[in-house]
N, C-alpha and C positions, 0 to 999 in steps of 0.2 A: 503494499499499499503506500510505499515511500517512492520519491520524496513527498512530503507534506507541506503545503503552503498555508501560512497564516496571513490573511489579507485584512488589514485594518480598514474598517468600515467598508468591507467587500471591495476595496480599491486595489487593482492589480498592480498599480504603480507603486503602492506601499505594502509590499508583502515580504515575508522571510520564508526562505526555503530551508526545510529541515530534513536531515536524513538520520537514520538509526546508527547506534554504535555498532562497531564490528564485533564479530564473534568472540566469545571468551577463549575458544580453543579452535585450533586447526588440525584435522587428522589427515595429514598427507595433502593431497591435492584438493580434497573437499573440505569445506567448513564443517564445524561440528554442529551447526544449527542450534547452538545453545546460547540464547541471549534473550533478554527482556526488551521488548520493543518500546523504547522511550524516545520522546520528542520534546525536550526542553526548548523553550523559545522565550524570547523577550517580548512583552506586550505593554501597551499603554492602558492602564486601568483608570476608571473614573476616580476622581477625589470626592470626598464627602460633600454632598450638596450639588454635585455636577451630574450631567447626563454622561453615562458611560459609553465606552466605545463597543462597537459591535465587530467581532472578529469572525470571518468566514474561514472555516477549516476545510481545505481542498485536498482530498487523497487522490493520488495518480493511479491507484489500484483499488482493489476492493477493500473497504474499510473492515476492521475487525468487528466481531459480533459484540464484544464487550470492551469497554474503556474505563479507565480511572482518570479522573481530571482533578488537578490540584492547582490552586493559585496561591503563590507565595509572594507577600508584599510587606514592606515594612510600615506601610501607610494604612492604618486601621480604617475600614470602611471602603477601601478601594475595590473596584470590581469591574466586570465586563460581561457582555453577552457573547456566547458561542453559538455559531450557526453552521450546521452541517447538512449538506444535501446528499442524501443517500441514493444509490443506484436501484434499490428495489422499493416495493410498496409496503414492506414489513415496518410497522410503527415501532417506536422505542419507548422505553421507560427511563426516567431519571431517579436514582436512589441517593438518599442521604442518610447516613448511619443505618444502612441496610433496609431502610424503609422507602417504599415507592412514594414519590411526590406526584400527585395528580396534576394533569394539565390545567392551565388557566381556565376559568370559566368561559363558556361560550359567548361570543359577542355577535349579536345579531346585525350590529351597525357596519361590520366589515363587508364590503361588497365582494362578489356578487350576492352570496347567500349566507354570509356569516362564517366565522371560524373561531378556533380557540383564541382568546384574548391575547393581545401583544404583551411582550415582556416589559414590565414596569421597572425592573432592576431594583426591587424592594427587599428581596430575601433570597439567599443562596438556595439554589435548586428550583426556583420558579422556572416553569418550562411550558412549551407547547409544541404540538406536532402539526405541521401544515400538510394535510393530505393532498393527494394527486401530484403536488410538487415534491412530496417525501423530504420535507426539510424539518429537522429538529433544531430548536433553539432553547437555550437554557441560560440562566444567570449564575455566575460563581463569583463569590467575593474573597477577600484575603483570608487565608487560613482554612478555607473550606475545601473539602474533599468530596466529590461526587462520583458515582458510578453510572454508566449508561449500558443498558442491555436490551435485548429484543423484547417486545411487549407481546404477551400472549393474548391477542385480541384480533377480532375481525372488525374492520371499519367499513361501513357500507352506506351508500346513498341510493335512494329509490325515488321515482317520480309517479305520482298517481293522477289519474285523469279525473280529479275532483276539484271542486272549489274549497277554499278554507272553510266557509260556513258549512258545506256538506261534511267535510272531514270531522269538524268538532261536534257537529250535530249527531254524528254516528259514533261518538265515543272517543274521538280524538286519539291521542297517543296511547291511552290506556287499552282501547280496543285494538289499536294497531299492534301493540306488543303482544297482546293475548292471542291474536290470530296468527302472528308471525311465529310465536312459540308453539302453537298448536299445529302449524303446517310443518315445522321442522322437528317437532317432538322433543323440545328442550325446555328446561326449567326457566320460568319468567325472570328469576333473579339474574339470569346471565345477560339480559338485554337491557341497554340503557339508551333511551331516546335522547339525542344530543340537541337537535333543532328541527323546527318546522317552518317551511317558508313557502312563499307563493311561486306558481309556475309550472303547472296548475297547482299541485301541492307536492313539495319536496320534502323527504324525511331523511335526516342523517341519523344513524344509530350504530352502537357498538355491541358486539357480542364478546363477553369475557367469561369463561367458565370459571366456576367456583366449586366448593365442596358439595353443593347440592346438585351438581350437574354431572352425571356419569360419563357423558361423551367428552372426548378430547376436542381440541380446537379444529384438528384436521378432519375429524368426523363431521363436525357441524359445518365446516367449510364446504365439504363434498355435498352435504344435504342442501345447503343454500344454493350451490351452483346448480 
């Protein structure tokens, strides 16, 4: 996945190019393939009371499935937003202290049909995933360590030939989730309705298996397909 580029405010003219360290050992002609993939780089973090920088992290190969991110600074309160465009539609989770931090709340005001709210840079681990574009964004501040890993979820958008009035008159999101779960044969607790918008009626929803659902994600994905 190397070299890796750090682009300040997504500007190609102000980027750092990072490579990994060499192997710890060489076995004759071939390397021992024993090394930890680390990419330390200098960045410009926000100062307290300022708007922080956004760093786009660009991998020239396939990104690792799991990452650890750490921001070291002598300035307390310094921080920045990290932006990663992934080559696949698999969404990601951000963890702090081994606990998953949920995406920002859905913002209907973001065109054209809303998405998870923008990063406000208020707390380490604040994050969102931009579907279709497959972009993960998260905020990290001084002394904070975060993990990024694949998210065990299906994110889907469907369009219904109804008006909004007809949709809500017939039970709205509650009826939609009930009928979806009945058709797929899955527990209702696995489905989360994210947004409903006009055109005629669009519904964004997520399926996240839990202890009440015996089927795994791949089984559910095949049924939905």
